[in-house]
A tleap script that builds the chain and sets N, CA, C and O, in Angstrom:
source leaprc.protein.ff14SB
mol = sequence {
  NMET ALA SER ILE LYS ARG LEU LYS LYS ILE
  ARG GLU ARG ARG GLU LYS ARG VAL ARG SER
  LYS ILE CYS GLY THR GLU ALA ARG PRO ARG
  LEU SER VAL PHE ARG SER SER ARG TYR ILE
  TYR VAL GLN ALA ILE ALA ASP ASP VAL GLY
  LYS THR LEU ALA GLN ALA SER THR LEU ASN
  GLU GLU ILE LYS GLU ASN LEU THR GLY LEU
  LYS LYS VAL GLU ALA ALA ARG GLU VAL GLY
  LYS LEU MET ALA LYS ASN LEU LEU SER LYS
  GLY ILE LYS GLU ALA VAL PHE ASP ARG GLY
  ARG PHE LEU TYR HIE GLY ARG VAL LYS SER
  LEU ALA GLU GLY VAL ARG GLU THR GLY VAL
  LYS CLEU
}
set mol.1.N position { 0.809 -1.199 0.000 }
set mol.1.CA position { 0.000 0.000 0.000 }
set mol.1.C position { 0.854 1.264 0.000 }
set mol.1.O position { 0.501 2.261 -0.630 }
set mol.2.N position { 1.951 1.217 0.693 }
set mol.2.CA position { 2.777 2.421 0.787 }
set mol.2.C position { 3.336 2.820 -0.575 }
set mol.2.O position { 3.465 4.008 -0.870 }
set mol.3.N position { 3.661 1.851 -1.390 }
set mol.3.CA position { 4.234 2.182 -2.688 }
set mol.3.C position { 3.207 2.848 -3.595 }
set mol.3.O position { 3.567 3.728 -4.377 }
set mol.4.N position { 1.948 2.457 -3.514 }
set mol.4.CA position { 0.899 3.086 -4.317 }
set mol.4.C position { 0.711 4.536 -3.891 }
set mol.4.O position { 0.572 5.422 -4.735 }
set mol.5.N position { 0.708 4.778 -2.585 }
set mol.5.CA position { 0.571 6.148 -2.089 }
set mol.5.C position { 1.767 7.000 -2.524 }
set mol.5.O position { 1.617 8.170 -2.875 }
set mol.6.N position { 2.931 6.401 -2.493 }
set mol.6.CA position { 4.142 7.125 -2.889 }
set mol.6.C position { 4.101 7.476 -4.372 }
set mol.6.O position { 4.454 8.592 -4.754 }
set mol.7.N position { 3.676 6.534 -5.208 }
set mol.7.CA position { 3.559 6.795 -6.641 }
set mol.7.C position { 2.538 7.886 -6.930 }
set mol.7.O position { 2.743 8.721 -7.811 }
set mol.8.N position { 1.439 7.875 -6.188 }
set mol.8.CA position { 0.405 8.896 -6.367 }
set mol.8.C position { 0.944 10.287 -6.010 }
set mol.8.O position { 0.655 11.266 -6.699 }
set mol.9.N position { 1.720 10.365 -4.940 }
set mol.9.CA position { 2.334 11.636 -4.561 }
set mol.9.C position { 3.313 12.124 -5.620 }
set mol.9.O position { 3.363 13.316 -5.923 }
set mol.10.N position { 4.087 11.208 -6.179 }
set mol.10.CA position { 5.053 11.573 -7.223 }
set mol.10.C position { 4.320 12.116 -8.442 }
set mol.10.O position { 4.721 13.133 -9.007 }
set mol.11.N position { 3.228 11.431 -8.857 }
set mol.11.CA position { 2.433 11.893 -10.001 }
set mol.11.C position { 1.850 13.275 -9.753 }
set mol.11.O position { 1.901 14.143 -10.625 }
set mol.12.N position { 1.291 13.477 -8.556 }
set mol.12.CA position { 0.702 14.777 -8.217 }
set mol.12.C position { 1.762 15.872 -8.215 }
set mol.12.O position { 1.505 16.985 -8.674 }
set mol.13.N position { 2.945 15.567 -7.704 }
set mol.13.CA position { 4.033 16.541 -7.669 }
set mol.13.C position { 4.469 16.927 -9.084 }
set mol.13.O position { 4.708 18.100 -9.371 }
set mol.14.N position { 4.568 15.930 -9.960 }
set mol.14.CA position { 4.954 16.180 -11.349 }
set mol.14.C position { 3.898 17.035 -12.047 }
set mol.14.O position { 4.238 17.954 -12.792 }
set mol.15.N position { 2.633 16.741 -11.813 }
set mol.15.CA position { 1.540 17.504 -12.414 }
set mol.15.C position { 1.553 18.954 -11.934 }
set mol.15.O position { 1.366 19.871 -12.734 }
set mol.16.N position { 1.770 19.167 -10.642 }
set mol.16.CA position { 1.828 20.530 -10.106 }
set mol.16.C position { 3.022 21.290 -10.662 }
set mol.16.O position { 2.921 22.485 -10.937 }
set mol.17.N position { 4.151 20.611 -10.831 }
set mol.17.CA position { 5.350 21.255 -11.357 }
set mol.17.C position { 5.108 21.741 -12.789 }
set mol.17.O position { 5.488 22.858 -13.140 }
set mol.18.N position { 4.480 20.910 -13.605 }
set mol.18.CA position { 4.212 21.282 -14.992 }
set mol.18.C position { 3.191 22.417 -15.043 }
set mol.18.O position { 3.371 23.378 -15.792 }
set mol.19.N position { 2.125 22.314 -14.256 }
set mol.19.CA position { 1.048 23.299 -14.309 }
set mol.19.C position { 1.410 24.625 -13.654 }
set mol.19.O position { 0.769 25.640 -13.929 }
set mol.20.N position { 2.422 24.635 -12.796 }
set mol.20.CA position { 2.795 25.884 -12.136 }
set mol.20.C position { 3.439 26.861 -13.120 }
set mol.20.O position { 3.480 28.065 -12.869 }
set mol.21.N position { 3.937 26.339 -14.236 }
set mol.21.CA position { 4.647 27.169 -15.195 }
set mol.21.C position { 3.762 27.700 -16.308 }
set mol.21.O position { 4.196 28.559 -17.076 }
set mol.22.N position { 2.540 27.214 -16.416 }
set mol.22.CA position { 1.670 27.657 -17.509 }
set mol.22.C position { 0.313 28.080 -16.968 }
set mol.22.O position { -0.133 27.604 -15.924 }
set mol.23.N position { -0.332 28.977 -17.692 }
set mol.23.CA position { -1.643 29.465 -17.310 }
set mol.23.C position { -2.402 29.825 -18.578 }
set mol.23.O position { -1.832 30.425 -19.489 }
set mol.24.N position { -3.656 29.474 -18.647 }
set mol.24.CA position { -4.456 29.747 -19.826 }
set mol.24.C position { -5.365 30.948 -19.635 }
set mol.24.O position { -5.841 31.211 -18.530 }
set mol.25.N position { -5.599 31.664 -20.705 }
set mol.25.CA position { -6.548 32.781 -20.715 }
set mol.25.C position { -7.614 32.481 -21.759 }
set mol.25.O position { -7.542 31.465 -22.451 }
set mol.26.N position { -8.606 33.365 -21.874 }
set mol.26.CA position { -9.633 33.135 -22.890 }
set mol.26.C position { -9.065 33.291 -24.293 }
set mol.26.O position { -9.495 32.601 -25.217 }
set mol.27.N position { -8.102 34.194 -24.460 }
set mol.27.CA position { -7.490 34.381 -25.778 }
set mol.27.C position { -6.507 33.259 -26.102 }
set mol.27.O position { -6.345 32.889 -27.265 }
set mol.28.N position { -5.859 32.725 -25.085 }
set mol.28.CA position { -4.869 31.659 -25.274 }
set mol.28.C position { -5.067 30.593 -24.184 }
set mol.28.O position { -4.358 30.592 -23.177 }
set mol.29.N position { -6.032 29.689 -24.391 }
set mol.29.CA position { -6.357 28.717 -23.343 }
set mol.29.C position { -5.297 27.637 -23.169 }
set mol.29.O position { -4.431 27.438 -24.020 }
set mol.30.N position { -5.397 26.956 -22.050 }
set mol.30.CA position { -4.502 25.846 -21.741 }
set mol.30.C position { -5.153 24.560 -22.238 }
set mol.30.O position { -6.285 24.248 -21.868 }
set mol.31.N position { -4.433 23.811 -23.080 }
set mol.31.CA position { -4.933 22.526 -23.572 }
set mol.31.C position { -4.456 21.433 -22.630 }
set mol.31.O position { -3.297 21.023 -22.683 }
set mol.32.N position { -5.339 20.967 -21.781 }
set mol.32.CA position { -5.008 19.974 -20.778 }
set mol.32.C position { -5.313 18.579 -21.322 }
set mol.32.O position { -6.417 18.320 -21.801 }
set mol.33.N position { -4.325 17.683 -21.243 }
set mol.33.CA position { -4.440 16.339 -21.801 }
set mol.33.C position { -4.535 15.313 -20.687 }
set mol.33.O position { -3.795 15.371 -19.705 }
set mol.34.N position { -5.455 14.374 -20.851 }
set mol.34.CA position { -5.499 13.205 -19.973 }
set mol.34.C position { -5.503 11.973 -20.859 }
set mol.34.O position { -6.260 11.888 -21.826 }
set mol.35.N position { -4.653 11.024 -20.519 }
set mol.35.CA position { -4.502 9.819 -21.317 }
set mol.35.C position { -4.751 8.624 -20.410 }
set mol.35.O position { -4.041 8.409 -19.428 }
set mol.36.N position { -5.770 7.853 -20.758 }
set mol.36.CA position { -5.981 6.597 -20.042 }
set mol.36.C position { -5.409 5.476 -20.898 }
set mol.36.O position { -4.839 5.730 -21.959 }
set mol.37.N position { -5.556 4.266 -20.450 }
set mol.37.CA position { -5.002 3.155 -21.222 }
set mol.37.C position { -5.759 2.940 -22.526 }
set mol.37.O position { -5.216 2.352 -23.461 }
set mol.38.N position { -6.989 3.398 -22.603 }
set mol.38.CA position { -7.833 3.137 -23.768 }
set mol.38.C position { -8.202 4.389 -24.559 }
set mol.38.O position { -8.308 4.332 -25.784 }
set mol.39.N position { -8.400 5.522 -23.877 }
set mol.39.CA position { -8.878 6.737 -24.521 }
set mol.39.C position { -7.920 7.898 -24.266 }
set mol.39.O position { -7.009 7.801 -23.445 }
set mol.40.N position { -8.146 9.001 -24.990 }
set mol.40.CA position { -7.385 10.221 -24.737 }
set mol.40.C position { -8.375 11.386 -24.750 }
set mol.40.O position { -9.274 11.435 -25.589 }
set mol.41.N position { -8.207 12.303 -23.835 }
set mol.41.CA position { -9.106 13.433 -23.670 }
set mol.41.C position { -8.284 14.718 -23.680 }
set mol.41.O position { -7.149 14.738 -23.203 }
set mol.42.N position { -8.856 15.787 -24.224 }
set mol.42.CA position { -8.203 17.089 -24.191 }
set mol.42.C position { -9.279 18.142 -24.009 }
set mol.42.O position { -10.363 18.044 -24.583 }
set mol.43.N position { -8.971 19.153 -23.206 }
set mol.43.CA position { -9.903 20.258 -23.040 }
set mol.43.C position { -9.156 21.574 -22.987 }
set mol.43.O position { -8.033 21.651 -22.490 }
set mol.44.N position { -9.799 22.610 -23.510 }
set mol.44.CA position { -9.236 23.952 -23.506 }
set mol.44.C position { -9.813 24.684 -22.302 }
set mol.44.O position { -11.028 24.839 -22.177 }
set mol.45.N position { -8.927 25.132 -21.422 }
set mol.45.CA position { -9.347 25.731 -20.161 }
set mol.45.C position { -8.841 27.167 -20.079 }
set mol.45.O position { -7.663 27.432 -20.321 }
set mol.46.N position { -9.737 28.090 -19.737 }
set mol.46.CA position { -9.362 29.478 -19.463 }
set mol.46.C position { -9.241 29.599 -17.947 }
set mol.46.O position { -10.247 29.682 -17.243 }
set mol.47.N position { -8.011 29.608 -17.450 }
set mol.47.CA position { -7.783 29.622 -16.004 }
set mol.47.C position { -8.188 30.935 -15.360 }
set mol.47.O position { -8.610 30.948 -14.203 }
set mol.48.N position { -8.067 32.051 -16.090 }
set mol.48.CA position { -8.424 33.337 -15.498 }
set mol.48.C position { -9.923 33.439 -15.226 }
set mol.48.O position { -10.330 34.101 -14.272 }
set mol.49.N position { -10.740 32.801 -16.041 }
set mol.49.CA position { -12.190 32.809 -15.856 }
set mol.49.C position { -12.652 31.554 -15.124 }
set mol.49.O position { -13.667 31.563 -14.427 }
set mol.50.N position { -11.890 30.474 -15.293 }
set mol.50.CA position { -12.220 29.224 -14.629 }
set mol.50.C position { -13.276 28.425 -15.365 }
set mol.50.O position { -14.139 27.817 -14.733 }
set mol.51.N position { -13.225 28.413 -16.701 }
set mol.51.CA position { -14.208 27.621 -17.436 }
set mol.51.C position { -13.565 26.884 -18.602 }
set mol.51.O position { -12.513 27.277 -19.105 }
set mol.52.N position { -14.216 25.818 -19.014 }
set mol.52.CA position { -13.763 25.015 -20.144 }
set mol.52.C position { -14.373 25.586 -21.411 }
set mol.52.O position { -15.590 25.744 -21.505 }
set mol.53.N position { -13.528 25.896 -22.385 }
set mol.53.CA position { -13.989 26.510 -23.629 }
set mol.53.C position { -14.351 25.471 -24.687 }
set mol.53.O position { -15.304 25.670 -25.440 }
set mol.54.N position { -13.616 24.377 -24.757 }
set mol.54.CA position { -13.865 23.324 -25.740 }
set mol.54.C position { -13.277 22.026 -25.229 }
set mol.54.O position { -12.415 22.022 -24.351 }
set mol.55.N position { -13.754 20.922 -25.792 }
set mol.55.CA position { -13.220 19.615 -25.409 }
set mol.55.C position { -13.319 18.667 -26.576 }
set mol.55.O position { -14.129 18.853 -27.484 }
set mol.56.N position { -12.478 17.638 -26.540 }
set mol.56.CA position { -12.509 16.576 -27.546 }
set mol.56.C position { -11.930 15.314 -26.917 }
set mol.56.O position { -11.090 15.376 -26.020 }
set mol.57.N position { -12.391 14.184 -27.403 }
set mol.57.CA position { -11.857 12.913 -26.921 }
set mol.57.C position { -12.124 11.835 -27.958 }
set mol.57.O position { -12.800 12.068 -28.960 }
set mol.58.N position { -11.589 10.670 -27.703 }
set mol.58.CA position { -11.826 9.554 -28.614 }
set mol.58.C position { -13.254 9.036 -28.492 }
set mol.58.O position { -13.668 8.182 -29.277 }
set mol.59.N position { -14.001 9.530 -27.537 }
set mol.59.CA position { -15.392 9.123 -27.342 }
set mol.59.C position { -16.391 10.052 -28.030 }
set mol.59.O position { -17.591 9.781 -27.992 }
set mol.60.N position { -15.934 11.139 -28.657 }
set mol.60.CA position { -16.830 12.065 -29.345 }
set mol.60.C position { -17.543 11.357 -30.485 }
set mol.60.O position { -16.930 10.587 -31.224 }
set mol.61.N position { -18.836 11.617 -30.627 }
set mol.61.CA position { -19.637 10.975 -31.665 }
set mol.61.C position { -19.183 11.387 -33.067 }
set mol.61.O position { -19.330 10.611 -34.011 }
set mol.62.N position { -18.633 12.597 -33.215 }
set mol.62.CA position { -18.217 13.102 -34.527 }
set mol.62.C position { -17.124 12.235 -35.167 }
set mol.62.O position { -17.131 12.021 -36.379 }
set mol.63.N position { -16.201 11.744 -34.362 }
set mol.63.CA position { -15.068 11.002 -34.922 }
set mol.63.C position { -15.002 9.551 -34.467 }
set mol.63.O position { -14.115 8.809 -34.890 }
set mol.64.N position { -15.920 9.144 -33.620 }
set mol.64.CA position { -15.844 7.800 -33.041 }
set mol.64.C position { -15.843 6.711 -34.111 }
set mol.64.O position { -15.059 5.767 -34.024 }
set mol.65.N position { -16.711 6.827 -35.123 }
set mol.65.CA position { -16.766 5.787 -36.148 }
set mol.65.C position { -15.543 5.824 -37.065 }
set mol.65.O position { -15.196 4.805 -37.663 }
set mol.66.N position { -14.879 6.986 -37.186 }
set mol.66.CA position { -13.672 7.080 -38.019 }
set mol.66.C position { -12.447 6.460 -37.344 }
set mol.66.O position { -11.449 6.181 -38.008 }
set mol.67.N position { -12.519 6.246 -36.035 }
set mol.67.CA position { -11.361 5.760 -35.284 }
set mol.67.C position { -11.254 4.243 -35.247 }
set mol.67.O position { -10.238 3.707 -34.805 }
set mol.68.N position { -12.287 3.544 -35.704 }
set mol.68.CA position { -12.224 2.082 -35.665 }
set mol.68.C position { -11.140 1.597 -36.620 }
set mol.68.O position { -11.090 2.007 -37.780 }
set mol.69.N position { -10.295 0.741 -36.131 }
set mol.69.CA position { -9.209 0.208 -36.930 }
set mol.69.C position { -7.928 1.014 -36.868 }
set mol.69.O position { -6.897 0.565 -37.368 }
set mol.70.N position { -7.966 2.203 -36.263 }
set mol.70.CA position { -6.759 3.019 -36.142 }
set mol.70.C position { -5.989 2.641 -34.882 }
set mol.70.O position { -6.571 2.162 -33.909 }
set mol.71.N position { -4.693 2.856 -34.907 }
set mol.71.CA position { -3.883 2.677 -33.709 }
set mol.71.C position { -4.124 3.850 -32.772 }
set mol.71.O position { -4.663 4.876 -33.187 }
set mol.72.N position { -3.733 3.708 -31.523 }
set mol.72.CA position { -3.990 4.746 -30.524 }
set mol.72.C position { -3.296 6.058 -30.873 }
set mol.72.O position { -3.855 7.130 -30.638 }
set mol.73.N position { -2.093 5.991 -31.428 }
set mol.73.CA position { -1.344 7.205 -31.784 }
set mol.73.C position { -2.063 7.941 -32.913 }
set mol.73.O position { -2.152 9.169 -32.891 }
set mol.74.N position { -2.571 7.209 -33.891 }
set mol.74.CA position { -3.301 7.820 -35.002 }
set mol.74.C position { -4.628 8.398 -34.521 }
set mol.74.O position { -5.041 9.462 -34.983 }
set mol.75.N position { -5.296 7.712 -33.603 }
set mol.75.CA position { -6.547 8.209 -33.042 }
set mol.75.C position { -6.300 9.504 -32.269 }
set mol.75.O position { -7.122 10.419 -32.318 }
set mol.76.N position { -5.180 9.587 -31.558 }
set mol.76.CA position { -4.849 10.798 -30.810 }
set mol.76.C position { -4.640 11.975 -31.759 }
set mol.76.O position { -5.026 13.098 -31.435 }
set mol.77.N position { -4.038 11.741 -32.923 }
set mol.77.CA position { -3.846 12.798 -33.911 }
set mol.77.C position { -5.201 13.306 -34.413 }
set mol.77.O position { -5.380 14.508 -34.605 }
set mol.78.N position { -6.149 12.400 -34.624 }
set mol.78.CA position { -7.495 12.781 -35.077 }
set mol.78.C position { -8.213 13.598 -33.997 }
set mol.78.O position { -8.929 14.549 -34.310 }
set mol.79.N position { -8.022 13.229 -32.735 }
set mol.79.CA position { -8.612 13.996 -31.632 }
set mol.79.C position { -8.014 15.398 -31.593 }
set mol.79.O position { -8.724 16.370 -31.336 }
set mol.80.N position { -6.709 15.507 -31.848 }
set mol.80.CA position { -6.056 16.817 -31.911 }
set mol.80.C position { -6.617 17.670 -33.024 }
set mol.80.O position { -6.813 18.872 -32.846 }
set mol.81.N position { -6.878 17.066 -34.171 }
set mol.81.CA position { -7.460 17.811 -35.297 }
set mol.81.C position { -8.867 18.289 -34.961 }
set mol.81.O position { -9.239 19.414 -35.294 }
set mol.82.N position { -9.653 17.431 -34.297 }
set mol.82.CA position { -10.999 17.822 -33.884 }
set mol.82.C position { -10.950 18.963 -32.876 }
set mol.82.O position { -11.754 19.893 -32.940 }
set mol.83.N position { -10.001 18.886 -31.944 }
set mol.83.CA position { -9.859 19.946 -30.943 }
set mol.83.C position { -9.506 21.268 -31.609 }
set mol.83.O position { -10.055 22.311 -31.254 }
set mol.84.N position { -8.591 21.227 -32.574 }
set mol.84.CA position { -8.204 22.443 -33.278 }
set mol.84.C position { -9.381 23.022 -34.048 }
set mol.84.O position { -9.556 24.239 -34.105 }
set mol.85.N position { -10.182 22.150 -34.637 }
set mol.85.CA position { -11.363 22.611 -35.368 }
set mol.85.C position { -12.348 23.308 -34.416 }
set mol.85.O position { -12.931 24.336 -34.760 }
set mol.86.N position { -12.524 22.734 -33.214 }
set mol.86.CA position { -13.396 23.346 -32.203 }
set mol.86.C position { -12.871 24.710 -31.775 }
set mol.86.O position { -13.644 25.655 -31.614 }
set mol.87.N position { -11.550 24.814 -31.591 }
set mol.87.CA position { -10.947 26.082 -31.182 }
set mol.87.C position { -11.070 27.131 -32.282 }
set mol.87.O position { -11.406 28.282 -32.004 }
set mol.88.N position { -10.803 26.747 -33.517 }
set mol.88.CA position { -10.874 27.698 -34.623 }
set mol.88.C position { -12.300 28.187 -34.833 }
set mol.88.O position { -12.499 29.335 -35.228 }
set mol.89.N position { -13.292 27.347 -34.579 }
set mol.89.CA position { -14.685 27.774 -34.717 }
set mol.89.C position { -15.052 28.821 -33.662 }
set mol.89.O position { -15.978 29.606 -33.866 }
set mol.90.N position { -14.331 28.834 -32.536 }
set mol.90.CA position { -14.558 29.836 -31.492 }
set mol.90.C position { -13.643 31.046 -31.647 }
set mol.90.O position { -13.687 31.969 -30.834 }
set mol.91.N position { -12.810 31.042 -32.695 }
set mol.91.CA position { -11.925 32.176 -32.959 }
set mol.91.C position { -10.622 32.149 -32.189 }
set mol.91.O position { -9.969 33.184 -32.055 }
set mol.92.N position { -10.230 31.011 -31.688 }
set mol.92.CA position { -8.988 30.872 -30.914 }
set mol.92.C position { -7.920 30.297 -31.829 }
set mol.92.O position { -8.090 29.209 -32.379 }
set mol.93.N position { -6.813 31.025 -31.993 }
set mol.93.CA position { -5.743 30.592 -32.896 }
set mol.93.C position { -4.464 30.214 -32.175 }
set mol.93.O position { -3.541 29.690 -32.798 }
set mol.94.N position { -4.387 30.469 -30.863 }
set mol.94.CA position { -3.204 30.120 -30.073 }
set mol.94.C position { -3.636 29.432 -28.792 }
set mol.94.O position { -4.712 29.708 -28.263 }
set mol.95.N position { -2.802 28.541 -28.298 }
set mol.95.CA position { -3.076 27.841 -27.048 }
set mol.95.C position { -1.761 27.468 -26.380 }
set mol.95.O position { -0.698 27.495 -27.001 }
set mol.96.N position { -1.855 27.122 -25.110 }
set mol.96.CA position { -0.708 26.655 -24.327 }
set mol.96.C position { -0.913 25.168 -24.081 }
set mol.96.O position { -1.977 24.769 -23.607 }
set mol.97.N position { 0.066 24.351 -24.387 }
set mol.97.CA position { -0.076 22.907 -24.258 }
set mol.97.C position { 0.320 22.460 -22.861 }
set mol.97.O position { 1.413 22.768 -22.387 }
set mol.98.N position { -0.579 21.731 -22.204 }
set mol.98.CA position { -0.349 21.207 -20.859 }
set mol.98.C position { -0.370 19.684 -20.924 }
set mol.98.O position { -1.432 19.073 -21.041 }
set mol.99.N position { 0.804 19.084 -20.847 }
set mol.99.CA position { 0.883 17.632 -20.933 }
set mol.99.C position { 0.526 16.964 -19.616 }
set mol.99.O position { 0.370 15.744 -19.566 }
set mol.100.N position { 0.395 17.738 -18.556 }
set mol.100.CA position { 0.063 17.175 -17.252 }
set mol.100.C position { 1.176 16.311 -16.727 }
set mol.100.O position { 2.336 16.724 -16.716 }
set mol.101.N position { 0.838 15.112 -16.289 }
set mol.101.CA position { 1.853 14.217 -15.741 }
set mol.101.C position { 2.414 13.263 -16.773 }
set mol.101.O position { 3.222 12.395 -16.443 }
set mol.102.N position { 1.991 13.414 -18.032 }
set mol.102.CA position { 2.384 12.484 -19.083 }
set mol.102.C position { 3.590 13.010 -19.848 }
set mol.102.O position { 3.710 14.212 -20.085 }
set mol.103.N position { 4.475 12.111 -20.230 }
set mol.103.CA position { 5.637 12.495 -21.008 }
set mol.103.C position { 5.224 12.911 -22.411 }
set mol.103.O position { 4.242 12.406 -22.955 }
set mol.104.N position { 5.985 13.839 -22.993 }
set mol.104.CA position { 5.674 14.341 -24.323 }
set mol.104.C position { 6.245 13.379 -25.370 }
set mol.104.O position { 7.278 13.658 -25.978 }
set mol.105.N position { 5.581 12.270 -25.569 }
set mol.105.CA position { 5.916 11.333 -26.638 }
set mol.105.C position { 4.705 10.447 -26.858 }
set mol.105.O position { 3.787 10.436 -26.038 }
set mol.106.N position { 4.692 9.721 -27.930 }
set mol.106.CA position { 3.602 8.801 -28.202 }
set mol.106.C position { 2.303 9.525 -28.487 }
set mol.106.O position { 2.242 10.404 -29.347 }
set mol.107.N position { 1.260 9.147 -27.753 }
set mol.107.CA position { -0.071 9.700 -28.002 }
set mol.107.C position { -0.175 11.180 -27.672 }
set mol.107.O position { -0.870 11.920 -28.367 }
set mol.108.N position { 0.505 11.621 -26.621 }
set mol.108.CA position { 0.455 13.036 -26.238 }
set mol.108.C position { 1.100 13.889 -27.320 }
set mol.108.O position { 0.559 14.929 -27.695 }
set mol.109.N position { 2.238 13.464 -27.817 }
set mol.109.CA position { 2.935 14.185 -28.885 }
set mol.109.C position { 2.100 14.187 -30.162 }
set mol.109.O position { 2.020 15.209 -30.843 }
set mol.110.N position { 1.489 13.078 -30.489 }
set mol.110.CA position { 0.668 12.965 -31.687 }
set mol.110.C position { -0.537 13.899 -31.612 }
set mol.110.O position { -0.905 14.520 -32.609 }
set mol.111.N position { -1.149 13.999 -30.439 }
set mol.111.CA position { -2.271 14.915 -30.258 }
set mol.111.C position { -1.834 16.351 -30.500 }
set mol.111.O position { -2.528 17.101 -31.186 }
set mol.112.N position { -0.700 16.741 -29.949 }
set mol.112.CA position { -0.193 18.103 -30.135 }
set mol.112.C position { 0.105 18.385 -31.599 }
set mol.112.O position { -0.174 19.480 -32.088 }
set mol.113.N position { 0.668 17.409 -32.302 }
set mol.113.CA position { 0.956 17.587 -33.725 }
set mol.113.C position { -0.329 17.713 -34.535 }
set mol.113.O position { -0.371 18.468 -35.507 }
set mol.114.N position { -1.377 16.987 -34.152 }
set mol.114.CA position { -2.666 17.109 -34.826 }
set mol.114.C position { -3.263 18.487 -34.664 }
set mol.114.O position { -3.864 19.022 -35.596 }
set mol.115.N position { -3.102 19.070 -33.477 }
set mol.115.CA position { -3.604 20.432 -33.238 }
set mol.115.C position { -2.825 21.423 -34.096 }
set mol.115.O position { -3.414 22.325 -34.691 }
set mol.116.N position { -1.513 21.263 -34.164 }
set mol.116.CA position { -0.678 22.170 -34.965 }
set mol.116.C position { -0.982 22.052 -36.454 }
set mol.116.O position { -1.003 23.054 -37.168 }
set mol.117.N position { -1.217 20.822 -36.925 }
set mol.117.CA position { -1.482 20.604 -38.349 }
set mol.117.C position { -2.718 21.367 -38.828 }
set mol.117.O position { -2.765 21.839 -39.965 }
set mol.118.N position { -3.707 21.482 -37.960 }
set mol.118.CA position { -4.953 22.108 -38.346 }
set mol.118.C position { -4.906 23.620 -38.243 }
set mol.118.O position { -5.835 24.292 -38.690 }
set mol.119.N position { -3.851 24.173 -37.666 }
set mol.119.CA position { -3.682 25.619 -37.711 }
set mol.119.C position { -3.660 26.356 -36.403 }
set mol.119.O position { -3.606 27.586 -36.401 }
set mol.120.N position { -3.700 25.664 -35.294 }
set mol.120.CA position { -3.605 26.333 -34.002 }
set mol.120.C position { -2.159 26.344 -33.565 }
set mol.120.O position { -1.482 25.318 -33.620 }
set mol.121.N position { -1.680 27.499 -33.132 }
set mol.121.CA position { -0.288 27.641 -32.710 }
set mol.121.C position { -0.163 27.247 -31.247 }
set mol.121.O position { -0.861 27.785 -30.387 }
set mol.122.N position { 0.741 26.294 -30.966 }
set mol.122.CA position { 1.010 25.875 -29.590 }
set mol.122.C position { 2.345 26.400 -29.145 }
set mol.122.O position { 2.758 26.156 -28.012 }
savepdb mol mol.pdb
quit
């Protein structure tokens, strides 16, 4: 039990360290990523107002049927493209990327590249 508690503290510390350096506004929101073993989620957060401006995940009905047969990294890129499309429809062209406690490689990196490909500056 002690090792699980210790790992949880380490994860929380890493997340706080990453988030202490970035802050989102309505003009330039923070793109917060959460990656589970099966799905990936991203949301645009305006920290100064305290509200979520947009969200996307592999569970969205818009892209869910397009993701069948894709690998997780490719699905994450599609989620990034959907997120960028949501942001551009709200007039947001810049964002701050928040990887949270996850390393910037694999699915997290692919999601960020998908957002950049569609025209949002990170």
